[in-house]
C-alpha positions as CSV (number, residue, x, y, z in Angstrom):
1,M,0.1,-0.2,0.0
2,N,2.9,2.3,-1.2
3,S,1.3,4.0,-4.1
4,S,1.4,7.8,-4.4
5,L,-1.5,10.0,-4.5
6,G,-3.1,10.2,-8.3
7,E,-1.2,7.2,-9.5
8,Q,-3.2,5.0,-11.7
9,T,-2.9,1.6,-12.9
10,T,-4.4,0.0,-16.1
11,D,-5.9,-3.3,-17.1
12,L,-4.4,-5.2,-20.3
13,D,-7.4,-3.9,-22.1
14,G,-6.5,-0.3,-21.2
15,R,-9.1,0.6,-19.2
16,E,-8.6,1.8,-15.6
17,G,-7.6,-0.7,-13.2
18,T,-8.4,-0.3,-9.4
19,G,-10.9,2.5,-10.5
20,H,-12.4,0.2,-13.0
21,L,-12.8,-2.5,-10.3
22,L,-14.5,-0.3,-8.0
23,H,-17.0,0.9,-10.7
24,M,-17.8,-2.7,-11.6
25,L,-18.5,-3.5,-8.0
26,A,-21.0,-0.4,-7.6
27,E,-22.6,-1.5,-11.2
28,R,-23.4,-4.8,-9.5
29,L,-24.8,-3.2,-6.3
30,Y,-26.7,-0.4,-8.2
31,P,-30.2,-2.2,-9.4
32,I,-30.6,-3.9,-5.6
33,C,-33.6,-2.2,-3.9
34,R,-32.1,-1.5,-0.3
35,S,-33.2,-0.5,3.0
36,I,-32.5,-0.8,6.7
37,T,-33.6,-3.8,6.7
38,G,-34.9,-7.0,4.3
39,N,-33.5,-9.1,1.4
40,G,-31.8,-6.2,-0.5
41,V,-29.6,-5.7,2.2
42,R,-28.6,-9.3,2.5
43,Q,-28.2,-9.7,-1.1
44,T,-25.8,-6.9,-1.0
45,L,-23.7,-8.5,1.7
46,Q,-23.8,-11.7,0.1
47,I,-21.8,-9.9,-2.9
48,L,-19.5,-8.3,-0.7
49,K,-18.8,-11.8,0.6
50,E,-17.5,-12.7,-2.7
51,Y,-14.8,-10.0,-1.9
52,L,-14.4,-10.4,1.7
53,P,-14.7,-13.0,4.1
54,L,-17.6,-11.1,6.2
55,D,-19.5,-12.1,9.1
56,L,-23.4,-11.5,8.9
57,I,-25.0,-10.7,12.1
58,E,-28.9,-10.8,12.1
59,I,-30.6,-8.7,15.1
60,P,-34.3,-9.8,15.5
61,T,-37.4,-7.1,15.1
62,G,-38.2,-5.8,18.6
63,T,-34.7,-5.8,20.1
64,Q,-33.9,-2.9,22.4
65,V,-30.8,-1.1,21.3
66,F,-30.4,2.2,23.6
67,D,-33.3,4.1,23.0
68,W,-34.3,2.6,19.6
69,T,-35.9,-0.6,18.6
70,I,-35.3,-2.8,15.9
71,P,-38.2,-2.2,13.2
72,K,-40.2,-4.7,11.2
73,E,-38.4,-6.0,8.1
74,W,-39.4,-4.6,4.7
75,N,-39.5,-6.5,1.8
76,V,-41.3,-5.5,-2.0
77,N,-42.0,-7.7,-4.6
78,E,-44.2,-5.4,-6.7
79,A,-45.7,-1.8,-6.9
80,W,-47.5,0.3,-9.5
81,I,-49.6,3.0,-10.5
82,K,-52.2,2.6,-13.4
83,D,-53.8,5.5,-15.1
84,P,-57.5,5.7,-15.6
85,G,-56.9,3.9,-19.1
86,G,-55.5,1.1,-17.4
87,K,-51.6,1.9,-18.6
88,K,-48.6,1.6,-15.8
89,I,-47.3,5.0,-15.5
90,V,-45.0,4.5,-12.4
91,D,-43.3,1.0,-11.9
92,F,-41.2,-0.1,-9.1
93,V,-39.3,-2.4,-11.7
94,N,-38.2,0.5,-13.7
95,H,-36.5,2.2,-10.8
96,N,-36.5,1.2,-7.1
97,L,-36.6,4.9,-5.9
98,H,-40.2,5.1,-7.5
99,L,-41.6,3.6,-4.2
100,L,-41.4,5.2,-1.0
101,N,-39.0,3.2,0.8
102,Y,-40.9,1.2,3.5
103,S,-44.4,1.6,2.0
104,I,-46.9,-0.4,3.5
105,P,-49.3,-2.9,1.3
106,F,-51.8,-1.5,-0.5
107,H,-54.4,-1.9,-3.1
108,G,-57.1,0.5,-4.1
109,H,-58.9,2.9,-6.5
110,L,-58.2,6.6,-5.9
111,S,-59.2,9.8,-7.4
112,L,-56.2,12.1,-8.6
113,S,-56.5,14.3,-5.9
114,Q,-56.2,11.7,-3.1
115,L,-53.5,10.1,-4.9
116,K,-51.2,13.3,-4.9
117,K,-51.4,13.1,-1.2
118,H,-49.1,10.2,-1.7
119,L,-46.7,11.4,-4.5
120,Y,-43.4,13.0,-4.2
121,S,-41.6,14.8,-7.0
122,L,-38.9,17.6,-7.2
123,P,-40.0,20.5,-8.9
124,E,-36.6,22.2,-9.0
125,N,-35.1,19.2,-10.9
126,P,-38.2,18.2,-13.1
127,D,-36.6,15.4,-14.7
128,W,-35.2,13.5,-11.3
129,I,-36.8,11.0,-8.9
130,P,-36.4,11.9,-5.5
131,Y,-35.6,9.8,-2.7
132,R,-37.8,9.2,0.0
133,T,-38.3,6.8,3.0
134,S,-40.7,6.2,5.8
135,Y,-39.0,3.9,8.2
136,Y,-40.8,4.5,11.4
137,Q,-44.3,5.7,10.4
138,E,-46.3,3.5,8.2
139,N,-47.4,5.1,5.0
140,W,-47.3,4.5,1.3
141,G,-46.3,6.6,-1.4
142,F,-44.5,6.9,-4.8
143,C,-41.7,9.1,-6.2
144,L,-41.7,10.1,-9.6
145,T,-40.3,13.2,-11.9
146,H,-42.1,16.6,-11.7
147,R,-42.9,16.2,-15.2
148,Q,-44.6,12.7,-14.7
149,L,-46.7,14.4,-11.9
150,E,-47.8,17.5,-14.0
151,S,-49.0,15.5,-16.9
152,L,-51.4,13.4,-14.7
153,N,-55.1,14.0,-15.8
154,N,-58.3,13.7,-13.7
155,G,-59.8,10.2,-13.6
156,E,-59.3,7.0,-11.4
157,Y,-55.8,5.7,-10.7
158,E,-55.1,2.0,-9.5
159,V,-52.7,1.7,-7.0
160,Y,-50.6,-1.7,-6.1
161,I,-48.2,-2.2,-3.6
162,D,-47.2,-5.9,-2.9
163,S,-44.7,-5.4,0.2
164,T,-44.4,-6.9,3.3
165,L,-44.0,-5.3,6.8
166,E,-43.4,-8.5,9.1
167,N,-41.2,-9.4,12.2
168,G,-37.9,-10.4,10.9
169,S,-34.5,-8.8,11.4
170,L,-32.0,-6.2,10.6
171,T,-28.5,-7.8,9.0
172,Y,-25.4,-6.3,8.9
173,G,-21.9,-7.3,7.8
174,E,-18.5,-7.1,9.9
175,L,-14.9,-8.1,9.3
176,L,-12.1,-7.9,11.9
177,I,-8.7,-7.9,10.6
178,P,-6.2,-8.6,13.5
179,G,-2.8,-7.0,13.9
180,T,-0.1,-7.4,16.1
181,S,-1.9,-4.8,18.3
182,D,-5.5,-5.1,19.9
183,D,-5.9,-1.2,19.1
184,E,-8.4,-1.0,16.5
185,V,-9.2,1.2,13.4
186,L,-12.9,1.4,12.7
187,F,-14.0,1.7,8.9
188,S,-17.6,2.0,8.5
189,A,-20.0,2.5,5.3
190,H,-24.1,2.5,5.2
191,V,-25.9,-0.1,3.1
192,C,-29.5,0.9,3.5
193,H,-29.7,3.4,0.1
194,P,-31.3,1.7,-3.1
195,S,-30.3,2.9,-6.3
196,L,-28.1,5.9,-5.0
197,A,-24.5,5.4,-6.4
198,N,-22.3,8.1,-4.6
199,D,-24.5,7.7,-1.5
200,N,-23.2,5.3,-0.9
201,L,-22.3,2.6,-3.2
202,S,-18.9,4.6,-3.4
203,G,-18.2,4.3,0.1
204,I,-19.1,0.4,0.3
205,A,-16.6,-0.1,-2.7
206,V,-13.9,1.9,-1.5
207,L,-13.9,0.0,1.7
208,T,-14.3,-3.3,0.1
209,Y,-11.1,-2.5,-1.7
210,L,-9.3,-1.1,1.2
211,A,-10.2,-4.4,3.2
212,K,-8.8,-6.5,0.3
213,D,-5.4,-4.9,0.6
214,L,-5.1,-4.8,4.2
215,L,-6.2,-8.7,4.4
216,K,-2.7,-9.3,2.3
217,Q,-0.3,-7.7,4.5
218,K,0.9,-7.8,8.2
219,N,-0.8,-5.0,10.1
220,Q,0.5,-3.3,13.5
221,L,-3.0,-2.0,14.1
222,S,-6.5,-4.1,14.0
223,Y,-9.0,-3.2,11.6
224,R,-12.7,-3.4,12.0
225,F,-15.0,-3.0,8.9
226,L,-18.6,-2.6,9.2
227,F,-21.4,-2.5,6.5
228,I,-24.2,-1.5,8.1
229,P,-28.0,0.2,7.6
230,G,-27.6,3.9,8.6
231,T,-28.2,5.2,12.0
232,I,-30.1,2.1,13.4
233,G,-27.3,-0.1,12.3
234,S,-24.7,1.6,14.2
235,I,-26.9,2.1,17.0
236,A,-27.5,-1.6,17.1
237,W,-23.6,-2.4,16.9
238,L,-22.8,-0.2,19.6
239,A,-25.7,-1.6,21.8
240,H,-24.2,-5.0,21.4
241,N,-20.4,-4.2,21.4
242,E,-20.3,-1.7,23.9
243,A,-17.1,-3.2,25.7
244,Q,-15.5,-3.5,22.2
245,T,-15.5,0.2,21.7
246,K,-12.8,0.9,24.1
247,K,-10.4,-0.7,21.6
248,I,-11.3,1.9,18.6
249,K,-8.5,4.2,18.9
250,H,-9.1,5.8,15.1
251,G,-12.4,5.6,12.9
252,L,-13.7,6.8,9.7
253,V,-16.9,6.8,8.2
254,A,-17.1,6.3,4.5
255,S,-19.4,7.8,2.2
256,L,-19.7,10.3,-1.0
257,L,-16.4,9.0,-2.4
258,G,-17.1,8.7,-6.2
259,D,-17.7,12.1,-7.4
260,S,-15.7,14.8,-8.7
261,G,-16.1,17.3,-5.8
262,D,-13.2,18.3,-3.5
263,F,-12.4,16.0,-0.5
264,T,-14.3,17.1,2.6
265,Y,-13.0,15.8,6.1
266,K,-15.5,16.2,9.2
267,K,-13.3,16.0,12.3
268,S,-14.5,13.6,15.1
269,R,-16.6,15.1,18.1
270,R,-13.0,15.2,20.0
271,G,-11.6,17.7,17.4
272,N,-7.9,16.9,17.8
273,A,-7.9,13.3,17.8
274,T,-5.0,11.7,16.0
275,I,-7.4,10.6,13.0
276,D,-8.2,14.3,12.6
277,Q,-4.5,14.9,12.5
278,V,-3.6,12.2,10.3
279,V,-6.2,12.9,7.7
280,E,-5.6,16.7,7.7
281,H,-1.9,15.9,7.2
282,V,-2.3,13.7,4.6
283,L,-5.0,15.9,2.4
284,N,-2.5,19.1,3.1
285,H,0.3,17.1,1.6
286,S,-1.5,16.0,-1.3
287,E,-2.1,18.2,-4.6
288,W,-5.9,18.0,-4.1
289,P,-8.4,20.8,-2.9
290,Y,-9.9,19.8,0.6
291,T,-12.0,21.2,3.0
292,I,-11.9,20.6,7.1
293,R,-15.2,21.0,8.7
294,D,-15.5,20.8,12.6
295,F,-18.0,18.1,14.0
296,S,-21.7,18.4,14.1
297,P,-24.3,16.2,15.2
298,Y,-26.0,16.0,11.6
299,G,-24.7,13.6,9.0
300,Y,-23.9,10.0,8.5
301,D,-23.0,7.2,11.5
302,E,-20.2,9.3,12.7
303,R,-22.8,11.2,15.0
304,Q,-23.8,7.8,16.4
305,Y,-20.0,6.8,17.4
306,C,-19.3,10.2,18.3
307,S,-22.3,10.5,20.8
308,P,-21.5,11.8,24.2
309,G,-21.9,8.3,25.9
310,F,-18.9,6.8,23.5
311,N,-17.5,9.9,22.1
312,L,-15.0,7.7,19.7
313,P,-12.5,9.3,17.5
314,V,-14.4,8.8,14.3
315,G,-14.5,11.2,11.8
316,N,-16.2,11.2,8.2
317,L,-14.3,11.6,5.0
318,T,-15.9,12.3,1.7
319,R,-15.5,14.2,-1.6
320,S,-18.7,16.5,-2.0
321,Q,-20.2,17.2,1.2
322,F,-23.3,15.8,2.6
323,G,-26.3,17.1,1.1
324,Q,-24.7,19.7,-0.7
325,Y,-24.6,18.2,-4.2
326,P,-27.5,18.9,-6.9
327,E,-27.8,14.9,-7.2
328,Y,-28.1,13.9,-3.5
329,H,-30.9,11.5,-2.9
330,T,-32.5,11.6,-6.4
331,S,-32.2,9.2,-9.2
332,A,-29.4,11.5,-10.7
333,D,-26.9,10.1,-8.4
334,D,-26.3,7.3,-10.7
335,L,-23.5,5.2,-12.1
336,E,-22.5,8.1,-14.7
337,L,-22.1,10.7,-11.7
338,I,-19.3,8.5,-9.8
339,Q,-16.2,7.8,-12.0
340,P,-13.5,5.0,-11.9
341,V,-10.8,7.6,-11.7
342,C,-12.5,9.5,-8.6
343,L,-13.1,6.3,-6.7
344,E,-9.4,5.4,-7.1
345,L,-8.0,8.5,-5.5
346,S,-10.6,8.2,-2.9
347,L,-9.2,4.5,-2.3
348,E,-5.5,6.0,-2.6
349,V,-6.5,8.9,0.0
350,Y,-7.5,6.1,2.5
351,K,-4.6,3.8,2.1
352,R,-2.3,6.8,2.9
353,I,-4.1,7.5,5.8
354,V,-3.9,3.8,6.9
355,E,-0.1,4.2,6.1
356,V,0.3,6.9,8.2
357,L,-1.6,5.0,11.4
358,E,0.6,2.0,11.0
359,G,3.9,4.1,10.7
360,N,3.2,6.7,13.4
361,F,5.4,5.5,16.5
362,Y,7.1,7.0,19.1
363,Y,11.0,7.3,19.1
364,Q,13.9,8.0,21.8
365,N,16.9,9.6,21.0
366,V,19.4,7.7,22.4
367,N,22.2,10.4,22.2
368,P,20.0,13.6,23.5
369,K,23.0,15.7,24.9
370,C,23.4,18.0,22.0
371,E,23.2,17.2,18.2
372,P,25.2,14.0,17.3
373,Q,27.9,14.4,14.7
374,L,26.0,12.9,11.6
375,G,29.2,12.9,9.4
376,K,31.0,10.1,11.2
377,R,28.0,8.0,11.1
378,G,27.6,8.1,7.4
379,L,24.5,10.1,7.4
380,Y,25.2,12.3,5.0
381,T,26.3,9.5,2.8
382,A,23.0,7.7,3.5
383,I,21.0,10.6,1.8
384,G,23.5,11.5,-0.7
385,G,21.2,10.2,-3.6
386,Q,18.2,12.3,-2.3
387,S,17.2,15.4,-4.4
388,D,17.0,17.5,-1.7
389,Q,19.6,16.8,0.8
390,R,19.4,20.1,2.7
391,N,15.4,19.4,3.3
392,M,16.7,15.7,4.5
393,Q,19.3,16.8,6.9
394,L,16.6,19.3,8.7
395,A,14.3,16.6,8.7
396,M,16.8,14.4,10.7
397,L,17.7,17.3,13.0
398,W,14.0,18.0,13.9
399,I,13.7,13.9,14.4
400,L,16.4,14.0,16.6
401,N,15.3,17.1,18.8
402,F,12.0,15.8,19.5
403,S,12.2,12.3,19.8
404,D,11.9,12.3,23.4
405,G,9.4,9.6,23.8
406,Q,6.5,12.0,24.1
407,H,6.4,13.1,20.4
408,S,5.1,10.8,17.6
409,L,6.5,10.9,14.1
410,L,3.1,12.6,12.9
411,D,3.8,15.4,15.8
412,I,7.4,15.9,14.3
413,A,5.9,16.2,10.9
414,Q,3.1,18.6,11.9
415,K,5.9,20.6,13.7
416,S,8.3,20.7,11.3
417,G,6.0,21.1,8.0
418,F,7.7,17.9,6.6
419,D,5.6,15.3,4.6
420,F,5.2,12.4,7.2
421,F,6.7,10.0,4.9
422,V,9.8,12.0,4.7
423,I,10.1,12.0,8.5
424,K,9.3,8.5,8.7
425,K,12.1,7.4,5.8
426,M,14.7,9.4,8.1
427,A,13.7,8.3,11.2
428,E,14.4,4.8,9.6
429,I,17.7,5.8,8.7
430,L,18.4,7.0,12.2
431,V,17.6,3.8,13.7
432,E,19.7,2.1,11.6
433,K,22.4,4.4,12.6
434,K,21.5,3.7,16.3
435,L,20.7,7.1,17.0
436,L,17.1,6.3,17.7
437,L,15.3,3.6,19.7
438,K,11.7,2.8,18.8
439,M,9.5,2.6,21.8
440,D,6.3,0.3,22.6
441,K,3.8,3.3,23.3
């Protein structure tokens, strides 16, 4: 996992390699009707099991999880509206956003005025279908383009929704990749959205391929991946794993990673956790525009992980911001919105964050009284091939001065202004020359 930011690979047929694979996974998942429960989530997780050795966990309907209760399981077979002439004008089979998510079963004949009470559109974007839900209030409805809505004529419409809302369970996927330390990094993505590509098939794809890479290597830290229904899924996991949360030292919620927007990082509630520093450092030393935002209790599952009773060091790293791009929660959030090159770069940024977490050690200067003589130890020769020898020497001086067991390599990188990986490389040279000793903390 040492590829540089922005580097691209290609398949033998000339297509983008990693980005193409990420997009292919999103393509497989896109048609599935997902919700916070149901067979769509299970189908999604079964596909992910082809890539990762996920454990699938089922939590029964009615289970109390803090202030919430696991709802009834929702599945849908068929849903449509027929006009007065008997023609299907809105059909779930054509786009799963057409049905209000969690719609109860219904069959009846309604006037246009009655029907309109159950229809949702976007006047400001008349060719897009909105995404709407009714998870915790029994209701039914359809979403359609505003042009369709405006074209409806008076008369009697037939509505049919073949859905079930009954006792079942909530399903999520979990993978723990053990490291040499029990300290954990949490990566979490929501799997409850139907045909929405950036929100959040992009996050699912990026975390799937990040986990695949981590499974291939020996890691210092342990990595826990959660593929969960939004809000209720993270609440359920926290309720059933409260003791486990003490091991979580860093975490990111992955979402909105496939479009061409600038990177956006929302800090953890703590505001200055190591993960906050790592993400900002990685973005600052990349060529890509980015925005850093303070924590707010609105957004994705970071608001559950960062609730005051847990206050975990978990941030949210996206490209475009939550709710701030036009296609958000509409049919325009499709496979054309997400781009292989953007998915690949997002994955590379996540990999780079992992590399910093893995290499962020504390060191002790074993010759702390005044500067050691670098020349007699061959340190100038060791960096002789570097294009910027002066900076390499300065980096060594920063490392030697602040390697007092109280400053990590990231601390030193931030103080000095050097890229973490420059500091890390110089620290490794100083260890070889027996001027530094790696500490266990």
